[in-house]
Backbone as JSON Lines, residues from 0, in Angstrom:
{"i":0,"aa":"M","n":[0.73,-1.35,0.22],"ca":[-0.15,0.09,0.09],"c":[1.0,1.56,-0.05]}
{"i":1,"aa":"S","n":[0.7,2.19,-0.87],"ca":[1.64,3.45,-0.98],"c":[1.02,4.09,0.43]}
{"i":2,"aa":"D","n":[1.95,5.18,0.07],"ca":[2.01,6.11,1.45],"c":[0.73,7.07,1.38]}
{"i":3,"aa":"K","n":[0.19,7.35,0.01],"ca":[-0.85,8.07,-0.07],"c":[-1.87,7.35,0.23]}
{"i":4,"aa":"Q","n":[-1.83,6.04,0.19],"ca":[-3.29,5.41,0.6],"c":[-3.22,5.17,1.94]}
{"i":5,"aa":"Q","n":[-1.96,4.86,2.84],"ca":[-2.06,5.09,4.32],"c":[-2.25,5.95,5.07]}
{"i":6,"aa":"R","n":[-1.82,7.52,4.64],"ca":[-2.11,8.56,5.36],"c":[-3.54,9.06,5.05]}
{"i":7,"aa":"G","n":[-3.82,9.12,6.42],"ca":[-5.22,9.75,7.09],"c":[-5.67,11.01,6.64]}
{"i":8,"aa":"D","n":[-7.04,11.16,6.81],"ca":[-7.41,12.55,6.7],"c":[-6.7,13.51,7.56]}
{"i":9,"aa":"F","n":[-6.33,14.67,7.25],"ca":[-5.8,15.64,7.99],"c":[-6.32,16.09,9.65]}
{"i":10,"aa":"Y","n":[-7.73,16.1,9.5],"ca":[-8.9,16.36,10.66],"c":[-8.49,15.05,11.47]}
{"i":11,"aa":"T","n":[-9.14,14.19,10.87],"ca":[-9.7,13.0,11.54],"c":[-8.8,11.91,11.59]}
{"i":12,"aa":"G","n":[-7.74,11.7,10.97],"ca":[-6.94,10.86,11.01],"c":[-7.37,9.33,10.12]}
{"i":13,"aa":"I","n":[-8.7,9.26,9.41],"ca":[-9.19,8.66,9.12],"c":[-8.66,8.07,7.52]}
{"i":14,"aa":"P","n":[-8.23,7.15,6.97],"ca":[-7.81,6.57,5.73],"c":[-8.71,6.85,4.44]}
{"i":15,"aa":"W","n":[-8.12,7.09,3.51],"ca":[-8.89,7.32,2.0],"c":[-8.98,6.21,1.73]}
{"i":16,"aa":"V","n":[-9.79,5.74,0.83],"ca":[-9.73,4.57,0.47],"c":[-9.96,5.15,-1.25]}
{"i":17,"aa":"Y","n":[-9.16,4.87,-2.06],"ca":[-8.76,5.58,-3.79],"c":[-9.61,4.49,-4.68]}
{"i":18,"aa":"V","n":[-10.48,4.87,-5.6],"ca":[-11.19,3.67,-6.58],"c":[-11.11,4.66,-7.78]}
{"i":19,"aa":"T","n":[-11.61,3.25,-8.5],"ca":[-10.96,4.24,-10.44],"c":[-12.51,5.18,-10.23]}
{"i":20,"aa":"G","n":[-12.05,5.76,-11.4],"ca":[-13.54,6.82,-11.7],"c":[-14.6,5.92,-12.28]}
{"i":21,"aa":"D","n":[-14.43,4.87,-13.36],"ca":[-15.6,4.22,-13.14],"c":[-16.49,3.42,-12.23]}
{"i":22,"aa":"Q","n":[-15.55,3.03,-10.89],"ca":[-16.57,2.38,-9.79],"c":[-17.05,3.65,-8.97]}
{"i":23,"aa":"A","n":[-16.37,5.03,-8.98],"ca":[-16.89,6.03,-8.56],"c":[-18.08,6.46,-8.75]}
{"i":24,"aa":"R","n":[-18.27,6.5,-10.14],"ca":[-19.53,6.91,-11.02],"c":[-20.51,5.85,-11.14]}
{"i":25,"aa":"N","n":[-20.39,4.58,-10.89],"ca":[-21.25,3.51,-11.12],"c":[-21.74,3.13,-9.44]}
{"i":26,"aa":"H","n":[-20.85,4.01,-8.38],"ca":[-21.37,3.8,-7.26],"c":[-22.67,4.54,-7.06]}
{"i":27,"aa":"P","n":[-23.83,3.95,-6.05],"ca":[-25.32,4.97,-5.75],"c":[-24.59,6.14,-5.41]}
{"i":28,"aa":"K","n":[-23.7,6.76,-4.49],"ca":[-23.39,7.93,-4.08],"c":[-22.13,8.73,-5.11]}
{"i":29,"aa":"G","n":[-22.09,7.96,-6.3],"ca":[-21.43,8.79,-7.07],"c":[-22.1,9.68,-8.27]}
{"i":30,"aa":"H","n":[-23.19,10.14,-7.74],"ca":[-24.34,10.41,-8.8],"c":[-24.67,11.88,-7.96]}
{"i":31,"aa":"L","n":[-24.73,12.97,-8.65],"ca":[-24.99,14.05,-8.16],"c":[-26.36,14.31,-7.19]}
{"i":32,"aa":"N","n":[-25.91,14.58,-6.27],"ca":[-27.46,14.8,-4.91],"c":[-28.39,16.47,-4.94]}
{"i":33,"aa":"L","n":[-29.11,16.5,-4.45],"ca":[-29.84,17.94,-4.67],"c":[-28.95,18.73,-4.24]}
{"i":34,"aa":"I","n":[-28.06,18.93,-3.3],"ca":[-26.9,20.01,-2.89],"c":[-25.87,20.25,-4.12]}
{"i":35,"aa":"L","n":[-25.44,19.34,-4.47],"ca":[-24.41,19.53,-5.8],"c":[-25.32,20.03,-6.86]}
{"i":36,"aa":"W","n":[-26.46,19.43,-7.15],"ca":[-27.13,19.98,-8.48],"c":[-27.33,21.81,-7.77]}
{"i":37,"aa":"A","n":[-27.83,22.13,-6.52],"ca":[-27.74,23.56,-6.1],"c":[-26.57,23.91,-6.56]}
{"i":38,"aa":"V","n":[-25.35,23.67,-6.37],"ca":[-24.24,24.06,-6.81],"c":[-23.82,24.48,-7.93]}
{"i":39,"aa":"V","n":[-24.46,23.57,-9.03],"ca":[-23.99,23.5,-10.49],"c":[-24.97,24.54,-11.08]}
{"i":40,"aa":"A","n":[-26.2,24.08,-10.28],"ca":[-27.24,25.77,-10.37],"c":[-26.73,27.11,-10.38]}
{"i":41,"aa":"Y","n":[-25.76,27.12,-9.09],"ca":[-25.37,28.39,-8.53],"c":[-24.33,28.98,-9.36]}
{"i":42,"aa":"F","n":[-23.38,28.2,-10.03],"ca":[-22.31,28.5,-11.06],"c":[-23.17,28.88,-12.38]}
{"i":43,"aa":"L","n":[-24.37,28.4,-12.68],"ca":[-24.46,28.53,-14.32],"c":[-25.37,29.67,-13.83]}
{"i":44,"aa":"G","n":[-26.14,30.35,-12.98],"ca":[-26.66,31.05,-12.35],"c":[-25.94,32.53,-12.51]}
{"i":45,"aa":"I","n":[-24.68,32.34,-11.79],"ca":[-23.68,33.28,-11.61],"c":[-23.16,33.73,-12.76]}
{"i":46,"aa":"A","n":[-22.8,32.81,-13.84],"ca":[-22.5,33.1,-15.07],"c":[-23.37,33.9,-15.65]}
{"i":47,"aa":"A","n":[-24.62,33.46,-16.03],"ca":[-25.7,33.99,-16.43],"c":[-25.83,35.8,-16.16]}
{"i":48,"aa":"L","n":[-25.8,35.66,-14.78],"ca":[-25.87,37.02,-14.09],"c":[-24.58,37.99,-14.57]}
{"i":49,"aa":"K","n":[-23.49,37.12,-14.69],"ca":[-22.33,38.13,-15.1],"c":[-22.52,38.55,-16.53]}
{"i":50,"aa":"F","n":[-22.62,37.54,-17.34],"ca":[-23.09,37.67,-18.74],"c":[-24.09,39.05,-18.67]}
{"i":51,"aa":"G","n":[-25.31,39.06,-18.64],"ca":[-26.26,40.12,-18.24],"c":[-25.72,41.21,-17.93]}
{"i":52,"aa":"W","n":[-24.91,41.4,-16.88],"ca":[-24.2,42.41,-16.18],"c":[-23.71,43.4,-16.96]}
{"i":53,"aa":"V","n":[-23.09,42.65,-17.91],"ca":[-21.82,43.37,-18.48],"c":[-22.12,43.64,-19.79]}
{"i":54,"aa":"I","n":[-23.71,42.82,-20.38],"ca":[-24.4,43.62,-21.49],"c":[-24.7,44.64,-21.28]}
{"i":55,"aa":"S","n":[-25.75,44.74,-20.31],"ca":[-26.48,45.86,-19.54],"c":[-25.34,47.21,-19.07]}
{"i":56,"aa":"A","n":[-24.3,46.73,-19.03],"ca":[-23.77,47.92,-18.42],"c":[-22.8,48.43,-19.84]}
{"i":57,"aa":"G","n":[-22.76,48.03,-21.21],"ca":[-22.68,48.57,-22.29],"c":[-21.36,47.84,-22.85]}
{"i":58,"aa":"G","n":[-21.46,46.62,-22.36],"ca":[-19.98,45.89,-22.49],"c":[-20.08,45.25,-23.68]}
{"i":59,"aa":"G","n":[-19.48,44.75,-24.52],"ca":[-19.53,43.75,-25.89],"c":[-19.92,42.12,-25.6]}
{"i":60,"aa":"I","n":[-19.93,41.81,-26.61],"ca":[-20.28,40.05,-26.39],"c":[-19.19,39.45,-25.7]}
{"i":61,"aa":"G","n":[-17.93,39.64,-26.69],"ca":[-16.56,39.49,-26.41],"c":[-16.42,39.5,-24.78]}
{"i":62,"aa":"I","n":[-16.47,40.37,-24.15],"ca":[-15.89,40.75,-22.74],"c":[-16.98,40.17,-21.92]}
{"i":63,"aa":"A","n":[-17.99,40.11,-22.27],"ca":[-19.48,39.57,-21.32],"c":[-19.27,37.99,-21.13]}
{"i":64,"aa":"L","n":[-18.51,37.57,-22.35],"ca":[-18.2,36.02,-22.52],"c":[-16.65,35.86,-21.62]}
{"i":65,"aa":"L","n":[-16.06,36.6,-21.7],"ca":[-14.99,36.39,-21.03],"c":[-15.13,36.81,-19.43]}
{"i":66,"aa":"N","n":[-16.2,37.56,-18.85],"ca":[-16.59,37.52,-17.77],"c":[-17.39,36.55,-17.42]}
{"i":67,"aa":"S","n":[-17.94,35.28,-17.62],"ca":[-19.09,34.42,-17.65],"c":[-18.48,33.32,-17.9]}
{"i":68,"aa":"I","n":[-17.25,33.24,-18.67],"ca":[-16.95,31.48,-19.12],"c":[-16.64,30.66,-18.05]}
{"i":69,"aa":"W","n":[-15.82,31.56,-16.55],"ca":[-15.37,30.46,-15.73],"c":[-16.09,29.94,-14.72]}
{"i":70,"aa":"P","n":[-17.37,30.75,-14.54],"ca":[-18.36,30.27,-13.75],"c":[-19.07,28.97,-14.53]}
{"i":71,"aa":"F","n":[-19.4,29.18,-15.79],"ca":[-20.11,28.59,-16.44],"c":[-19.06,27.11,-16.96]}
{"i":72,"aa":"L","n":[-18.3,27.42,-17.05],"ca":[-17.47,26.06,-17.02],"c":[-17.39,25.53,-16.06]}
{"i":73,"aa":"T","n":[-17.31,25.93,-14.96],"ca":[-17.25,25.28,-13.45],"c":[-18.37,24.35,-13.49]}
{"i":74,"aa":"G","n":[-19.5,25.28,-13.56],"ca":[-21.03,24.42,-13.77],"c":[-21.08,23.45,-14.62]}
{"i":75,"aa":"L","n":[-20.6,23.17,-15.36],"ca":[-20.79,22.16,-16.53],"c":[-19.84,21.17,-16.03]}
{"i":76,"aa":"G","n":[-18.65,21.59,-15.91],"ca":[-17.55,20.75,-14.91],"c":[-18.41,19.71,-13.95]}
{"i":77,"aa":"L","n":[-18.74,20.45,-13.03],"ca":[-19.42,19.35,-11.86],"c":[-20.76,18.81,-12.06]}
{"i":78,"aa":"A","n":[-21.43,19.6,-12.8],"ca":[-22.41,18.24,-13.51],"c":[-22.3,17.23,-14.2]}
{"i":79,"aa":"F","n":[-20.93,17.22,-15.13],"ca":[-20.3,16.22,-15.86],"c":[-19.68,15.33,-14.82]}
{"i":80,"aa":"R","n":[-19.43,15.92,-13.72],"ca":[-18.88,14.97,-12.97],"c":[-16.92,14.6,-13.0]}
{"i":81,"aa":"V","n":[-16.61,15.83,-13.63],"ca":[-15.19,15.93,-14.11],"c":[-14.24,16.51,-13.19]}
{"i":82,"aa":"P","n":[-12.89,15.9,-12.85],"ca":[-11.98,15.77,-11.42],"c":[-12.0,17.58,-11.57]}
{"i":83,"aa":"W","n":[-11.51,18.29,-12.36],"ca":[-10.57,19.1,-12.56],"c":[-11.87,20.46,-12.44]}
{"i":84,"aa":"A","n":[-12.99,20.37,-11.97],"ca":[-13.96,21.25,-11.83],"c":[-13.93,21.8,-10.09]}
{"i":85,"aa":"V","n":[-13.13,20.71,-9.81],"ca":[-13.17,21.23,-8.13],"c":[-12.17,21.95,-8.03]}
{"i":86,"aa":"I","n":[-10.98,22.3,-8.95],"ca":[-9.77,23.35,-9.4],"c":[-10.32,24.23,-9.57]}
{"i":87,"aa":"M","n":[-11.0,24.48,-10.48],"ca":[-12.16,25.72,-11.29],"c":[-12.71,26.18,-10.06]}
{"i":88,"aa":"A","n":[-13.55,25.36,-9.15],"ca":[-14.08,26.35,-8.23],"c":[-13.12,27.17,-6.84]}
{"i":89,"aa":"S","n":[-12.14,25.95,-7.0],"ca":[-10.91,26.94,-5.9],"c":[-10.42,28.25,-6.5]}
{"i":90,"aa":"V","n":[-10.41,28.22,-7.92],"ca":[-10.02,29.36,-8.63],"c":[-10.95,30.67,-8.07]}
{"i":91,"aa":"A","n":[-12.23,29.92,-8.74],"ca":[-13.8,30.57,-8.48],"c":[-13.43,31.43,-7.14]}
{"i":92,"aa":"A","n":[-13.48,30.64,-6.24],"ca":[-13.33,31.02,-4.82],"c":[-12.35,32.21,-4.68]}
{"i":93,"aa":"G","n":[-11.02,31.83,-5.06],"ca":[-9.81,32.75,-5.14],"c":[-10.29,34.28,-6.1]}
{"i":94,"aa":"L","n":[-10.7,34.08,-7.11],"ca":[-10.9,35.43,-7.6],"c":[-12.28,36.03,-7.07]}
{"i":95,"aa":"T","n":[-12.94,35.49,-6.53],"ca":[-14.02,36.56,-5.44],"c":[-13.73,36.97,-3.96]}
{"i":96,"aa":"V","n":[-12.83,36.03,-3.93],"ca":[-11.78,36.85,-2.57],"c":[-10.97,38.11,-2.95]}
{"i":97,"aa":"W","n":[-10.18,37.84,-3.99],"ca":[-9.64,39.13,-4.71],"c":[-10.34,40.13,-5.21]}
{"i":98,"aa":"A","n":[-11.35,39.77,-5.78],"ca":[-12.41,40.92,-5.94],"c":[-12.83,41.47,-5.17]}
{"i":99,"aa":"L","n":[-13.23,40.95,-3.87],"ca":[-13.68,41.34,-2.92],"c":[-12.61,42.35,-1.77]}
{"i":100,"aa":"L","n":[-11.55,41.84,-1.98],"ca":[-10.6,42.62,-1.33],"c":[-9.99,43.9,-2.04]}
{"i":101,"aa":"R","n":[-10.12,43.93,-3.17],"ca":[-9.23,45.31,-4.12],"c":[-10.89,45.85,-4.04]}
{"i":102,"aa":"G","n":[-11.43,45.8,-3.44],"ca":[-12.93,46.76,-3.39],"c":[-13.97,47.06,-5.08]}
{"i":103,"aa":"F","n":[-13.74,45.77,-5.64],"ca":[-14.44,45.49,-6.73],"c":[-15.96,46.06,-6.62]}
{"i":104,"aa":"G","n":[-16.53,47.07,-7.6],"ca":[-17.86,47.11,-7.64],"c":[-18.27,48.79,-6.74]}
{"i":105,"aa":"D","n":[-19.44,48.93,-6.81],"ca":[-19.94,50.16,-6.11],"c":[-20.13,50.09,-5.0]}
{"i":106,"aa":"G","n":[-19.82,49.26,-3.78],"ca":[-20.3,49.21,-2.6],"c":[-21.27,48.18,-2.25]}
{"i":107,"aa":"S","n":[-22.06,47.71,-3.19],"ca":[-23.1,46.9,-2.53],"c":[-22.58,45.29,-1.84]}
{"i":108,"aa":"L","n":[-23.23,44.93,-1.44],"ca":[-23.13,43.55,-1.15],"c":[-23.2,42.1,-1.82]}
{"i":109,"aa":"G","n":[-22.96,42.67,-3.11],"ca":[-22.79,41.37,-4.09],"c":[-21.61,40.46,-4.4]}
{"i":110,"aa":"P","n":[-20.44,41.59,-3.89],"ca":[-19.39,40.78,-4.05],"c":[-19.06,40.04,-2.71]}
{"i":111,"aa":"L","n":[-19.54,40.66,-2.01],"ca":[-19.43,39.75,-0.3],"c":[-20.27,38.81,-0.53]}
{"i":112,"aa":"A","n":[-21.45,39.01,-0.87],"ca":[-22.15,37.68,-0.87],"c":[-21.67,36.05,-1.81]}
{"i":113,"aa":"E","n":[-21.11,36.6,-2.9],"ca":[-20.79,35.73,-4.12],"c":[-19.16,35.16,-3.26]}
{"i":114,"aa":"T","n":[-18.52,35.96,-2.41],"ca":[-17.35,35.28,-2.08],"c":[-17.7,34.47,-0.9]}
{"i":115,"aa":"I","n":[-18.72,34.61,0.1],"ca":[-19.31,33.84,1.11],"c":[-19.53,32.41,0.35]}
{"i":116,"aa":"A","n":[-20.56,32.67,-0.59],"ca":[-21.28,31.55,-1.41],"c":[-20.17,30.35,-1.83]}
{"i":117,"aa":"N","n":[-18.98,31.13,-2.56],"ca":[-18.15,30.49,-3.12],"c":[-17.19,29.58,-2.12]}
{"i":118,"aa":"V","n":[-16.68,30.4,-1.07],"ca":[-15.91,29.83,-0.26],"c":[-16.58,28.54,0.43]}
{"i":119,"aa":"G","n":[-17.89,28.82,0.85],"ca":[-18.54,27.64,1.23],"c":[-18.7,26.69,0.5]}
{"i":120,"aa":"I","n":[-18.94,26.7,-0.85],"ca":[-19.06,25.85,-1.69],"c":[-17.6,24.89,-1.74]}
{"i":121,"aa":"L","n":[-16.65,25.67,-2.04],"ca":[-15.42,25.41,-1.6],"c":[-14.9,24.25,-0.68]}
{"i":122,"aa":"F","n":[-15.49,24.58,0.41],"ca":[-15.38,23.49,1.48],"c":[-15.75,22.43,1.79]}
{"i":123,"aa":"Y","n":[-17.18,22.55,1.15],"ca":[-18.06,21.32,0.74],"c":[-17.46,20.92,-0.2]}
{"i":124,"aa":"L","n":[-16.78,21.03,-1.5],"ca":[-16.41,20.21,-2.58],"c":[-14.85,19.79,-1.68]}
{"i":125,"aa":"I","n":[-14.34,19.95,-1.07],"ca":[-13.11,19.66,-0.81],"c":[-13.16,18.49,0.42]}
{"i":126,"aa":"D","n":[-14.26,19.03,1.64],"ca":[-14.3,18.3,2.55],"c":[-15.31,17.46,2.72]}
{"i":127,"aa":"G","n":[-16.24,17.3,1.81],"ca":[-17.6,16.19,1.74],"c":[-17.43,14.95,1.35]}
{"i":128,"aa":"D","n":[-18.47,14.06,1.95],"ca":[-17.91,13.05,1.2],"c":[-18.38,12.53,0.14]}
{"i":129,"aa":"R","n":[-19.4,13.13,-0.47],"ca":[-20.09,12.97,-2.12],"c":[-18.76,13.46,-2.8]}
{"i":130,"aa":"P","n":[-18.85,14.48,-2.5],"ca":[-17.79,15.2,-3.78],"c":[-16.28,14.86,-3.66]}
{"i":131,"aa":"N","n":[-15.95,13.89,-2.69],"ca":[-14.73,13.17,-2.56],"c":[-14.74,11.92,-3.59]}
{"i":132,"aa":"L","n":[-15.91,11.55,-3.31],"ca":[-15.63,10.44,-3.99],"c":[-16.46,10.65,-5.76]}
{"i":133,"aa":"I","n":[-17.13,11.53,-6.08],"ca":[-17.28,12.17,-7.44],"c":[-16.13,12.48,-8.05]}
{"i":134,"aa":"Y","n":[-15.63,13.61,-7.42],"ca":[-14.47,14.43,-8.35],"c":[-12.93,13.75,-7.92]}
{"i":135,"aa":"R","n":[-12.85,13.24,-6.73],"ca":[-11.8,12.82,-6.34],"c":[-11.36,11.52,-6.29]}
{"i":136,"aa":"H","n":[-12.59,10.35,-6.58],"ca":[-12.38,9.15,-6.58],"c":[-12.02,8.47,-5.46]}
{"i":137,"aa":"R","n":[-12.59,8.83,-4.32],"ca":[-11.94,8.43,-3.22],"c":[-12.47,8.44,-1.94]}
{"i":138,"aa":"Y","n":[-13.04,7.72,-0.98],"ca":[-13.78,8.01,0.26],"c":[-13.07,7.3,1.79]}
{"i":139,"aa":"R","n":[-13.77,8.17,2.67],"ca":[-13.08,7.91,3.7],"c":[-13.84,6.34,4.47]}
{"i":140,"aa":"K","n":[-12.76,5.8,4.98],"ca":[-12.81,4.22,5.43],"c":[-13.16,4.32,6.77]}
{"i":141,"aa":"Y","n":[-14.32,4.82,7.22],"ca":[-15.11,4.68,8.54],"c":[-14.85,3.64,9.29]}
{"i":142,"aa":"S","n":[-14.55,2.17,8.68],"ca":[-14.38,1.05,9.49],"c":[-13.2,1.12,10.39]}
{"i":143,"aa":"V","n":[-12.62,1.93,9.82],"ca":[-11.09,1.94,10.91],"c":[-11.6,2.77,11.98]}
{"i":144,"aa":"E","n":[-12.24,3.8,12.15],"ca":[-12.82,4.71,13.2],"c":[-13.47,3.54,14.07]}
{"i":145,"aa":"K","n":[-14.33,2.55,13.73],"ca":[-15.22,1.72,14.35],"c":[-14.2,0.68,14.98]}
{"i":146,"aa":"E","n":[-12.79,0.34,14.56],"ca":[-12.06,-0.73,14.98],"c":[-11.42,0.19,16.0]}
{"i":147,"aa":"G","n":[-11.23,1.67,16.1],"ca":[-10.37,2.2,17.27],"c":[-8.86,2.07,16.53]}
{"i":148,"aa":"V","n":[-8.7,2.1,15.65],"ca":[-7.55,1.95,14.91],"c":[-6.75,3.75,15.12]}
{"i":149,"aa":"T","n":[-7.55,4.59,14.71],"ca":[-6.82,5.84,14.26],"c":[-6.01,6.26,15.73]}
{"i":150,"aa":"D","n":[-5.01,7.29,14.86],"ca":[-4.0,7.37,15.82],"c":[-4.61,8.98,16.87]}
């Protein structure tokens, strides 16, 4: 067993069990649940709002597409269960934090709300059991915790 497979979760010490992508997709929990579909809808909605916002502010189609392509691709990636979607969600959270810290906008609460939502989604995608199975093809081996073998 490799060191990566023996190493436990950072917070709990519970080890991860790695599976193939096909095994993860065919598992009953390898499908999107209501929460993940809401996350997909959130990213697609943000993409549509950003597109509409740029168009209504007088920007061109090209600028609107550039402004909305990242959340759109993130939402599609999450819907199609591709592993790189978690990385894109991480970048999206980082971009919203950066935009908030540099004072992007006109003082509205929109950037703050988007930052809070993106960071919350990111924590769920990184730490949740179902997202780990779907996007990272691994799950926690809780039987070790029941046996009392954790450190």
